[in-house]
C-alpha positions as a Markdown table, in Angstrom:
| # | Residue | x | y | z |
|---|---|---|---|---|
| 1 | Gln | -12.7 | 17.6 | -96.2 |
| 2 | Val | -10.2 | 16.9 | -92.8 |
| 3 | Gln | -8.1 | 18.5 | -92.6 |
| 4 | Leu | -5.5 | 18.6 | -88.8 |
| 5 | Val | -2.8 | 21.5 | -89.0 |
| 6 | Glu | -0.2 | 21.6 | -86.6 |
| 7 | Ser | 1.6 | 24.0 | -85.4 |
| 8 | Gly | 4.4 | 25.4 | -82.2 |
| 9 | Gly | 7.5 | 22.7 | -82.8 |
| 10 | Gly | 11.1 | 24.2 | -83.0 |
| 11 | Leu | 14.1 | 23.8 | -80.8 |
| 12 | Val | 14.1 | 23.7 | -76.8 |
| 13 | Gln | 16.8 | 22.3 | -74.7 |
| 14 | Ala | 16.9 | 19.7 | -72.1 |
| 15 | Gly | 14.1 | 20.6 | -69.4 |
| 16 | Gly | 12.1 | 23.2 | -71.5 |
| 17 | Ser | 8.5 | 23.2 | -72.8 |
| 18 | Leu | 7.1 | 23.5 | -76.0 |
| 19 | Arg | 3.1 | 23.5 | -76.5 |
| 20 | Leu | 1.3 | 21.8 | -79.3 |
| 21 | Ser | -1.4 | 23.5 | -81.2 |
| 22 | Cys | -3.5 | 21.5 | -83.6 |
| 23 | Arg | -6.8 | 22.9 | -85.6 |
| 24 | Ala | -9.1 | 20.9 | -88.1 |
| 25 | Ser | -11.4 | 21.7 | -90.3 |
| 26 | Gly | -14.2 | 20.0 | -91.9 |
| 27 | Ile | -15.4 | 17.5 | -88.7 |
| 28 | Ile | -17.6 | 18.1 | -86.4 |
| 29 | Phe | -14.5 | 18.4 | -83.8 |
| 30 | Ser | -16.5 | 18.5 | -79.9 |
| 31 | Ile | -18.1 | 14.9 | -80.7 |
| 32 | Tyr | -14.7 | 13.0 | -81.7 |
| 33 | Ala | -11.6 | 11.5 | -79.2 |
| 34 | Met | -8.2 | 13.9 | -81.0 |
| 35 | Lys | -5.2 | 11.7 | -80.6 |
| 36 | Trp | -1.1 | 13.3 | -80.4 |
| 37 | Tyr | 1.0 | 11.0 | -82.3 |
| 38 | Arg | 4.7 | 11.5 | -82.5 |
| 39 | Gln | 7.9 | 9.5 | -84.9 |
| 40 | Ala | 11.5 | 9.5 | -84.0 |
| 41 | Pro | 13.5 | 9.2 | -86.8 |
| 42 | Gly | 14.2 | 5.3 | -87.5 |
| 43 | Lys | 11.1 | 4.5 | -85.6 |
| 44 | Gln | 7.8 | 3.8 | -85.2 |
| 45 | Arg | 5.3 | 6.1 | -84.3 |
| 46 | Glu | 4.1 | 5.8 | -81.6 |
| 47 | Leu | 0.5 | 7.5 | -79.7 |
| 48 | Val | 1.4 | 9.5 | -77.3 |
| 49 | Ala | -2.3 | 11.2 | -75.6 |
| 50 | Thr | -5.8 | 11.3 | -76.4 |
| 51 | Ile | -8.6 | 13.3 | -76.1 |
| 52 | Thr | -12.2 | 11.9 | -75.5 |
| 53 | Ser | -14.8 | 14.0 | -76.5 |
| 54 | Val | -15.7 | 14.6 | -72.7 |
| 55 | Gly | -12.6 | 15.6 | -71.6 |
| 56 | Ser | -11.0 | 12.4 | -70.2 |
| 57 | Thr | -7.3 | 11.4 | -71.0 |
| 58 | Asn | -4.6 | 9.1 | -71.2 |
| 59 | Tyr | -1.3 | 9.1 | -71.4 |
| 60 | Ala | 1.7 | 7.2 | -73.2 |
| 61 | Asp | 4.3 | 5.9 | -69.6 |
| 62 | Ser | 7.2 | 7.9 | -71.2 |
| 63 | Val | 5.1 | 11.1 | -70.9 |
| 64 | Lys | 3.2 | 10.6 | -68.6 |
| 65 | Gly | 2.8 | 13.6 | -65.9 |
| 66 | Arg | 4.8 | 15.9 | -67.7 |
| 67 | Phe | 2.6 | 16.1 | -70.8 |
| 68 | Thr | -1.0 | 18.2 | -70.6 |
| 69 | Ile | -3.7 | 17.5 | -73.4 |
| 70 | Ser | -6.2 | 19.3 | -74.1 |
| 71 | Arg | -8.8 | 20.6 | -76.4 |
| 72 | Asp | -11.0 | 24.4 | -76.7 |
| 73 | Asn | -14.2 | 22.9 | -78.9 |
| 74 | Asp | -14.7 | 26.4 | -79.6 |
| 75 | Lys | -11.9 | 27.0 | -81.4 |
| 76 | Asn | -11.5 | 23.7 | -82.8 |
| 77 | Thr | -8.3 | 22.4 | -81.5 |
| 78 | Val | -7.1 | 20.0 | -78.7 |
| 79 | Tyr | -3.1 | 21.0 | -77.4 |
| 80 | Leu | -0.1 | 18.5 | -76.5 |
| 81 | Gln | 1.6 | 21.1 | -74.3 |
| 82 | Met | 4.8 | 19.7 | -72.8 |
| 83 | Asn | 7.6 | 20.0 | -70.0 |
| 84 | Ser | 11.1 | 18.7 | -68.8 |
| 85 | Leu | 11.6 | 17.7 | -72.4 |
| 86 | Lys | 13.9 | 15.2 | -73.1 |
| 87 | Pro | 16.1 | 14.9 | -76.1 |
| 88 | Glu | 14.1 | 11.4 | -76.5 |
| 89 | Asp | 11.3 | 13.1 | -76.9 |
| 90 | Thr | 12.7 | 14.6 | -80.1 |
| 91 | Ala | 10.0 | 13.7 | -82.9 |
| 92 | Val | 8.1 | 14.7 | -85.6 |
| 93 | Tyr | 4.6 | 15.0 | -83.4 |
| 94 | Tyr | 1.1 | 14.1 | -85.2 |
| 95 | Cys | -2.4 | 15.5 | -85.0 |
| 96 | Asn | -4.7 | 12.1 | -85.5 |
| 97 | Val | -8.6 | 11.7 | -85.6 |
| 98 | Glu | -10.5 | 8.6 | -86.4 |
| 99 | Leu | -13.7 | 8.7 | -88.1 |
| 100 | Gly | -13.2 | 5.3 | -89.6 |
| 101 | Leu | -10.4 | 6.4 | -91.9 |
| 102 | Tyr | -7.7 | 7.7 | -89.1 |
| 103 | Tyr | -6.6 | 11.7 | -90.4 |
| 104 | Trp | -3.4 | 12.6 | -90.1 |
| 105 | Gly | -1.8 | 16.1 | -90.0 |
| 106 | Lys | 1.4 | 17.2 | -91.3 |
| 107 | Gly | 3.3 | 16.5 | -88.3 |
| 108 | Thr | 5.8 | 19.4 | -86.7 |
| 109 | Leu | 9.3 | 19.0 | -85.7 |
| 110 | Val | 10.3 | 19.0 | -82.3 |
| 111 | Thr | 14.0 | 18.7 | -81.4 |
| 112 | Val | 14.9 | 18.6 | -78.0 |
| 113 | Ser | 19.0 | 18.8 | -77.6 |
| 114 | Ser | 21.0 | 17.7 | -74.1 |
């Protein structure tokens, strides 16, 4: 079955960096677009970044210029490099793939202190 496992979250000071990873199994990883979402306390889940099967990327306006999504098809892994972190980036970050149905990982918590 499809499994997505995120890692790399943690506590960081404002201005710092983190790199999130999401390893996928149960799919032919290289042919699917992969996405990162986040959900802050009391807010709806929002799309942060997308990377297509050919490596095209798209970002939410709130993270443009600070976050970078990438993928390693040999490792079945998608990454989210997050720089210049702000307290408003605090959220649980989820990896997502859409195969008709939406599949989610369990998420990894990112906390940015001011």
